[in-house]
C-alpha positions as CSV (number, residue, x, y, z in Angstrom):
1,M,0.0,0.0,0.0
2,I,1.0,3.6,-0.4
3,R,0.0,6.6,1.7
4,I,0.3,10.1,0.2
5,A,-0.1,13.0,2.6
6,I,-0.7,16.4,1.1
7,D,-0.7,19.3,3.7
8,G,-0.9,23.0,3.3
9,P,-3.0,26.1,3.9
10,G,-6.5,26.8,2.6
11,G,-6.8,27.7,-1.0
12,A,-3.7,25.9,-2.2
13,G,-5.8,23.5,-4.2
14,K,-5.1,20.5,-2.0
15,S,-8.5,18.9,-2.5
16,S,-8.8,19.2,-6.2
17,V,-5.2,18.2,-6.7
18,A,-5.4,15.2,-4.3
19,K,-8.6,14.0,-6.1
20,A,-6.8,14.2,-9.5
21,V,-3.7,12.4,-8.1
22,S,-5.9,9.6,-6.7
23,R,-7.6,9.1,-10.0
24,K,-4.3,8.9,-11.8
25,L,-2.9,6.4,-9.4
26,G,-6.2,4.4,-9.0
27,I,-6.3,4.8,-5.2
28,I,-8.7,6.3,-2.7
29,Y,-8.9,10.0,-1.9
30,V,-9.7,11.1,1.6
31,D,-10.8,14.7,2.2
32,T,-10.0,15.1,5.9
33,G,-11.0,18.8,5.8
34,A,-14.5,17.7,5.0
35,L,-14.6,15.8,8.3
36,Y,-13.9,18.9,10.3
37,R,-16.2,21.0,8.2
38,N,-19.1,18.5,9.0
39,I,-18.3,18.9,12.7
40,G,-18.1,22.7,12.4
41,L,-21.4,22.8,10.5
42,F,-23.1,20.6,13.2
43,M,-22.0,23.1,15.9
44,L,-23.4,26.0,13.9
45,D,-26.7,24.2,13.4
46,K,-26.8,23.6,17.2
47,G,-26.1,27.3,17.9
48,I,-22.8,26.4,19.5
49,D,-19.8,28.7,19.1
50,P,-17.2,26.5,17.4
51,K,-14.5,28.1,19.5
52,D,-16.2,27.2,22.8
53,A,-14.5,23.9,23.8
54,S,-16.7,23.6,26.9
55,R,-19.8,23.3,24.7
56,V,-18.2,21.6,21.6
57,I,-16.8,18.6,23.5
58,P,-20.0,17.4,25.1
59,A,-21.8,17.9,21.8
60,L,-19.6,15.3,20.2
61,E,-21.6,12.7,21.9
62,E,-24.6,13.8,19.9
63,L,-23.1,13.2,16.5
64,S,-21.8,10.4,14.4
65,I,-19.4,10.6,11.5
66,E,-19.3,7.8,8.9
67,L,-16.8,7.7,6.1
68,K,-17.8,5.7,3.1
69,F,-16.5,5.2,-0.4
70,E,-18.9,4.7,-3.3
71,N,-17.2,3.9,-6.6
72,G,-14.0,5.3,-5.2
73,K,-15.7,8.6,-4.2
74,Q,-15.7,9.7,-0.6
75,V,-19.1,10.2,1.1
76,I,-19.4,11.6,4.6
77,L,-22.5,11.0,6.6
78,L,-23.2,13.3,9.5
79,N,-25.7,11.6,11.7
80,G,-26.7,9.5,8.6
81,R,-27.0,12.4,6.3
82,D,-24.7,13.7,3.5
83,R,-24.6,17.5,3.8
84,G,-23.1,18.1,0.4
85,D,-22.0,21.6,-0.4
86,D,-23.4,23.0,2.9
87,I,-19.9,22.3,4.3
88,R,-18.2,24.5,1.7
89,T,-19.5,27.9,2.8
90,P,-17.1,30.5,4.4
91,E,-18.9,30.0,7.7
92,A,-18.4,26.3,7.7
93,S,-14.8,26.9,6.7
94,M,-14.2,29.1,9.7
95,A,-16.1,26.8,12.0
96,A,-13.9,23.9,10.8
97,S,-10.8,25.9,11.7
98,A,-12.1,26.6,15.1
99,V,-13.2,23.0,16.1
100,S,-10.0,21.6,14.6
101,A,-8.0,23.5,17.3
102,I,-9.8,21.5,20.0
103,P,-7.8,18.3,21.0
104,E,-10.9,16.3,21.7
105,V,-12.3,16.9,18.2
106,R,-9.0,15.8,16.6
107,N,-8.9,12.6,18.7
108,F,-12.6,12.0,17.8
109,L,-11.6,11.8,14.1
110,L,-8.1,10.3,14.5
111,D,-9.1,6.6,14.3
112,V,-11.5,7.2,11.4
113,Q,-8.6,8.6,9.3
114,R,-5.9,6.2,10.4
115,N,-8.1,3.1,10.0
116,T,-8.9,4.2,6.4
117,A,-5.3,4.5,5.5
118,K,-4.4,1.2,7.2
119,K,-6.8,-0.7,5.0
120,N,-6.4,1.2,1.7
121,S,-3.8,3.0,-0.4
122,V,-4.8,6.6,0.0
123,V,-4.2,10.2,-0.9
124,M,-5.1,12.2,2.2
125,D,-5.1,16.0,2.3
126,G,-5.4,18.4,5.3
127,R,-3.2,20.5,7.5
128,D,-1.5,17.9,9.8
129,I,-1.6,14.6,7.8
130,G,2.2,14.2,7.5
131,T,2.9,15.4,11.0
132,V,0.2,13.8,13.1
133,I,-2.3,11.6,11.2
134,L,0.1,9.7,9.0
135,P,3.6,10.4,10.3
136,N,4.9,7.3,8.4
137,A,3.4,8.1,5.1
138,E,5.5,7.0,2.1
139,V,5.1,10.4,0.4
140,K,4.6,13.8,2.1
141,I,4.0,17.0,0.2
142,F,3.4,20.5,1.6
143,L,1.4,22.4,-1.0
144,T,1.2,26.1,-0.7
145,A,0.8,29.4,-2.7
146,S,0.8,33.1,-1.9
147,A,-2.1,34.4,0.1
148,Q,-3.3,36.6,-2.8
149,T,-3.3,33.6,-5.2
150,R,-5.1,31.3,-2.8
151,A,-7.7,34.0,-2.0
152,Y,-8.5,34.6,-5.6
153,R,-8.9,30.8,-6.3
154,R,-11.3,30.5,-3.4
155,Y,-13.2,33.6,-4.4
156,K,-13.8,32.2,-7.9
157,E,-14.9,28.9,-6.4
158,L,-17.4,30.5,-4.1
159,V,-18.8,32.8,-6.8
160,A,-19.3,29.9,-9.1
161,R,-21.5,28.3,-6.4
162,G,-23.6,31.5,-6.2
163,E,-22.1,32.8,-3.0
164,D,-22.4,36.5,-2.4
165,V,-18.9,37.4,-1.3
166,T,-16.2,39.9,-2.1
167,L,-12.5,39.1,-2.8
168,K,-11.5,41.2,0.2
169,Q,-13.8,39.2,2.5
170,V,-12.3,35.9,1.2
171,Y,-8.8,37.3,1.6
172,D,-9.3,38.5,5.2
173,D,-10.9,35.2,6.2
174,M,-8.0,33.3,4.6
175,V,-5.4,35.3,6.4
176,E,-7.2,34.9,9.7
177,R,-7.5,31.1,9.2
178,D,-3.9,30.8,8.1
179,K,-2.9,32.5,11.4
180,N,-5.2,30.3,13.5
181,D,-4.1,27.1,11.8
182,S,-0.4,27.8,11.9
183,T,-0.2,29.1,15.5
184,R,-2.6,26.7,17.3
185,S,-1.0,24.6,20.0
186,V,-2.6,21.3,18.8
187,A,-1.4,19.9,15.4
188,P,-0.6,23.3,13.7
189,C,-0.4,23.5,10.0
190,V,3.3,23.2,9.4
191,Q,5.5,21.4,7.0
192,A,6.7,18.0,8.1
193,G,10.5,17.7,8.2
194,D,10.6,15.0,5.5
195,A,7.9,16.7,3.3
196,V,8.5,18.1,-0.2
197,L,7.6,21.8,-0.4
198,L,5.7,22.6,-3.6
199,D,4.6,26.2,-4.3
200,N,2.0,26.2,-7.0
201,S,1.4,30.0,-7.2
202,K,2.4,30.0,-10.9
203,L,1.2,26.5,-11.7
204,T,-2.0,25.3,-13.2
205,E,-3.8,22.4,-11.5
206,E,-2.7,20.0,-14.2
207,Q,1.0,21.1,-13.8
208,T,0.7,20.7,-10.0
209,V,-0.7,17.2,-10.4
210,D,2.2,16.3,-12.8
211,R,4.7,17.6,-10.3
212,I,3.2,15.5,-7.5
213,L,3.1,12.4,-9.6
214,K,6.8,12.8,-10.4
215,I,7.5,13.2,-6.6
216,V,5.5,10.1,-5.9
217,K,7.3,8.1,-8.6
218,K,10.7,9.2,-7.2
219,K,9.8,8.5,-3.6
220,T,8.4,5.1,-4.3
221,K,10.9,3.9,-6.9
222,D,11.5,0.2,-6.1
223,T,13.8,-0.9,-8.9
224,T,17.2,-2.2,-7.9
225,P,20.3,-1.6,-10.0
226,L,20.6,-5.3,-10.8
227,Y,17.0,-5.5,-11.9
228,S,17.4,-2.3,-14.0
229,F,20.5,-3.9,-15.7
230,L,18.6,-7.1,-16.5
231,K,15.6,-5.3,-17.7
232,V,17.6,-3.2,-20.1
233,I,20.1,-5.9,-21.3
234,V,18.5,-9.3,-20.8
235,A,14.8,-8.6,-21.2
236,P,14.9,-7.5,-24.8
237,I,16.8,-10.7,-25.7
238,Y,14.3,-12.9,-23.9
239,R,11.3,-11.2,-25.5
240,L,12.9,-11.7,-28.9
241,L,13.9,-15.4,-28.4
242,F,10.5,-16.4,-26.9
243,N,8.4,-14.0,-29.1
244,V,6.7,-12.5,-26.0
245,H,3.6,-10.3,-26.6
246,V,2.0,-8.4,-23.8
247,Q,-1.5,-6.9,-23.1
248,G,-3.0,-4.9,-20.3
249,K,0.2,-3.4,-18.8
250,E,-1.9,-0.4,-17.9
251,N,-3.8,-2.5,-15.4
252,I,-0.8,-2.5,-13.1
253,P,-0.9,0.6,-10.9
254,S,2.2,2.7,-11.0
255,T,2.6,2.8,-7.3
256,G,1.4,0.9,-4.2
257,G,1.5,-2.8,-3.3
258,V,-0.2,-5.2,-5.6
259,L,-0.4,-9.0,-6.0
260,L,0.1,-10.6,-9.5
261,C,-1.3,-14.1,-9.9
262,P,-0.3,-15.9,-13.1
263,N,-1.0,-19.4,-14.2
264,H,2.0,-21.7,-14.0
265,I,3.1,-23.6,-17.1
266,A,6.9,-23.8,-16.7
267,A,9.8,-22.6,-14.5
268,V,10.4,-19.6,-16.8
269,D,6.9,-18.2,-16.3
270,V,8.1,-15.7,-13.7
271,I,10.7,-14.5,-16.2
272,S,8.0,-14.0,-18.9
273,V,6.0,-11.8,-16.4
274,G,9.1,-9.9,-15.2
275,V,10.4,-8.9,-18.7
276,V,7.1,-7.3,-19.6
277,S,6.0,-5.9,-16.2
278,P,6.4,-2.1,-15.9
279,R,7.4,-2.6,-12.3
280,Q,10.0,-4.7,-10.6
281,I,8.4,-7.9,-9.3
282,T,9.1,-9.9,-6.1
283,C,8.5,-13.6,-6.7
284,I,7.5,-16.2,-4.1
285,A,9.8,-19.1,-5.1
286,K,10.1,-22.6,-3.7
287,K,13.1,-23.1,-1.5
288,E,14.7,-25.7,-3.8
289,L,15.4,-23.0,-6.4
290,F,17.6,-21.2,-3.9
291,A,20.0,-24.2,-3.7
292,I,20.8,-24.1,-7.4
293,P,24.2,-22.5,-8.1
294,V,24.0,-19.1,-9.8
295,L,20.2,-19.2,-10.1
296,G,19.8,-19.3,-6.4
297,G,22.1,-16.3,-5.9
298,L,20.4,-14.4,-8.7
299,I,16.8,-14.8,-7.5
300,K,17.9,-14.0,-3.9
301,A,19.6,-10.8,-5.1
302,L,16.4,-9.9,-6.9
303,G,14.5,-10.1,-3.7
304,A,12.6,-13.4,-4.2
305,V,10.8,-14.8,-1.1
306,K,11.7,-18.4,-0.2
307,I,8.8,-20.6,0.6
308,D,8.6,-24.2,1.8
309,R,5.7,-25.8,-0.1
310,G,5.7,-28.9,2.1
311,G,3.7,-27.1,4.8
312,A,2.4,-23.8,6.0
313,D,5.3,-21.4,5.6
314,V,4.1,-18.6,7.8
315,G,7.4,-16.7,7.6
316,A,7.3,-16.5,3.8
317,I,3.6,-15.3,3.8
318,K,4.5,-12.6,6.3
319,T,7.4,-11.5,4.2
320,A,5.2,-11.3,1.1
321,I,2.6,-9.3,3.0
322,K,5.2,-6.9,4.4
323,A,6.6,-6.4,0.8
324,I,3.1,-5.5,-0.5
325,E,2.5,-3.1,2.5
326,G,5.9,-1.5,1.5
327,G,4.5,-0.8,-2.0
328,K,6.1,-3.7,-3.9
329,T,4.6,-5.9,-6.7
330,V,4.5,-9.5,-5.5
331,V,4.0,-12.6,-7.7
332,I,2.4,-15.8,-6.5
333,F,1.1,-18.7,-8.6
334,P,-2.5,-19.6,-7.5
335,Q,-2.0,-23.2,-8.6
336,G,1.0,-23.6,-6.3
337,H,2.9,-25.8,-8.8
338,R,3.2,-26.2,-12.6
339,C,0.0,-27.4,-14.2
340,P,-0.2,-27.3,-18.0
341,G,-3.6,-26.2,-19.2
342,F,-6.7,-24.4,-18.0
343,N,-9.4,-26.9,-17.2
344,I,-11.4,-25.1,-14.5
345,A,-12.8,-28.2,-12.9
346,S,-9.6,-30.2,-12.7
347,T,-6.9,-27.6,-11.9
348,P,-6.1,-27.4,-8.2
349,V,-5.5,-24.1,-6.5
350,R,-4.1,-23.1,-3.2
351,H,-5.3,-20.5,-0.8
352,G,-2.1,-18.4,-0.5
353,A,-3.1,-15.6,-2.9
354,G,-6.4,-15.0,-1.0
355,L,-4.6,-15.1,2.4
356,I,-2.1,-12.5,1.3
357,A,-4.7,-10.3,-0.3
358,Y,-6.8,-10.4,2.9
359,Q,-3.9,-9.6,5.2
360,A,-2.3,-6.9,3.0
361,H,-5.6,-5.3,2.0
362,C,-4.4,-5.3,-1.6
363,A,-5.8,-5.8,-5.1
364,I,-5.1,-9.0,-7.1
365,I,-4.3,-8.8,-10.8
366,P,-4.9,-12.1,-12.7
367,V,-2.2,-12.8,-15.3
368,C,-2.8,-15.2,-18.1
369,I,0.3,-16.8,-19.7
370,N,-0.3,-18.7,-22.9
371,V,2.4,-20.4,-24.9
372,K,1.6,-21.8,-28.3
373,N,1.0,-25.6,-28.1
374,G,1.4,-25.4,-24.3
375,K,5.2,-25.6,-24.3
376,Y,7.9,-22.9,-24.4
377,G,10.2,-22.9,-27.4
378,L,12.5,-20.6,-29.3
379,F,10.5,-18.1,-31.3
380,R,7.3,-19.8,-30.4
381,R,4.7,-17.1,-29.5
382,T,4.2,-16.4,-25.7
383,D,1.3,-14.2,-24.6
384,V,1.2,-12.4,-21.2
385,I,-2.1,-10.7,-20.4
386,F,-2.6,-8.6,-17.3
387,G,-6.2,-8.5,-16.2
388,E,-8.1,-5.7,-14.4
389,P,-7.3,-5.4,-10.7
390,V,-9.7,-7.2,-8.4
391,M,-10.4,-6.0,-4.8
392,Y,-12.1,-8.8,-2.8
393,N,-14.5,-8.0,0.0
394,F,-13.7,-10.6,2.6
395,T,-16.0,-11.3,5.5
396,D,-14.0,-12.7,8.4
397,G,-11.2,-14.4,6.6
398,G,-10.5,-18.1,6.9
399,R,-9.1,-20.8,4.6
400,D,-12.4,-21.4,2.8
401,E,-12.7,-17.7,2.0
402,Y,-9.1,-17.4,0.9
403,E,-9.4,-20.5,-1.3
404,A,-12.6,-19.2,-2.9
405,A,-10.9,-15.9,-3.7
406,T,-7.9,-17.7,-5.2
407,R,-10.3,-19.9,-7.3
408,E,-12.0,-16.8,-8.6
409,V,-8.6,-15.4,-9.6
410,F,-7.9,-18.6,-11.5
411,D,-11.3,-18.6,-13.2
412,R,-10.5,-15.1,-14.5
413,I,-7.2,-16.3,-15.9
414,V,-9.1,-19.1,-17.6
415,E,-11.6,-16.6,-19.0
416,M,-8.8,-14.5,-20.4
417,G,-7.1,-17.6,-21.9
418,T,-10.1,-18.9,-23.7
419,K,-9.5,-16.5,-26.6
420,F,-6.5,-18.7,-27.7
421,K,-7.5,-21.7,-29.8
422,S,-4.2,-23.3,-29.0
423,L,-4.9,-23.4,-25.3
424,P,-4.1,-26.9,-24.1
425,D,-6.5,-28.8,-21.9
426,Y,-5.5,-29.8,-18.4
427,D,-4.1,-33.3,-18.2
428,P,-5.0,-35.0,-14.9
429,A,-2.7,-37.9,-15.7
430,L,0.2,-35.6,-16.2
431,D,-0.5,-33.8,-13.0
432,K,-0.6,-37.1,-11.1
433,R,2.8,-38.1,-12.5
434,M,4.2,-34.7,-11.5
435,N,2.8,-35.1,-7.9
436,K,4.5,-38.5,-7.7
437,K,7.8,-37.0,-8.7
438,R,7.4,-34.2,-6.1
439,K,6.7,-36.8,-3.3
440,K,9.8,-38.8,-4.3
441,K,11.9,-35.6,-4.0
């Protein structure tokens, strides 16, 4: 997963920019300012001065805040009701600034924000995201602009909504809020020590988004020098020799942890995926491969995770989960071992992919590998197809649920593979012979 914190004063364009960044990266956007605006609006509705902590704190017991996501869009329910643009008025803005200075209000919302970021890759904007809410965020940006520029942007936004305001009123309110937010004793609006400062006074929204995406890419770069060398020198040769064709690379998000699940035809399947993947992959490999001279050292240097297929290798699973949580692209074969063909009823699957997806809260991308006549050969066509990411809604977890998710992944692989007339059928007799060989070893 990846957590992106965008902090800064009002009017810097944090919300619109954060939304655009989330769309580009395919992750969830969390508007934390909207949470405080809802609480501020609630106090105004109750006739409570948002600055009066003695009345605000008891009133928190009368309200509930529910953060939901519908089709990736944030919806906040204040006591079961979405207040819409009511929270965007200048009065609600000032009320939000006032209640956000009260420690009890911030604690009231802290778990809501952190739990969301714990379960999802997010872009979260506010005034103390990188310093208080998500101090361990992978990417921190402090977005700002001159007060004049920010006031003019906010003024145009309010006028477009039909608000009767003057530019001077907006400017004065903004200056006052800047002072309140930056000098308050609790979670002031200041730049985190490890945040990147970005002044967008002379940038358009599109230019600001591009700058942030470049920062994210630089901060989350996970390609090692060895992998880069192999990708530049070895990958083109492999693609030529095995006539590799790729589809759906755009389905792999540019950042954040993700799980790739390809079908398993031969030992070189992971190479076929690696040479066409836009990101460095971390493969879960059987321990026997690590004992092979040269190959063992190579896959270890590339960060492969060793797993003992003879039992429940908890350590390997934990390592894979940690890798995904660290933003890496992990590869695991849902079949567990090589199985030529795609017969849905006969091909066995294991529950590892579902278990990892559940624990790491990540998406799974089914990957279909098809080789003409079912066997790799020089200049024989190899197709690698990356399907659309799938986010499973697990209930309580458990082996049956993990296995069902893994089975669904494999079914999607089969569905992608049916377009190839040369797709070989699964051979139960061959699989039985392979199982006997494994047992002898």
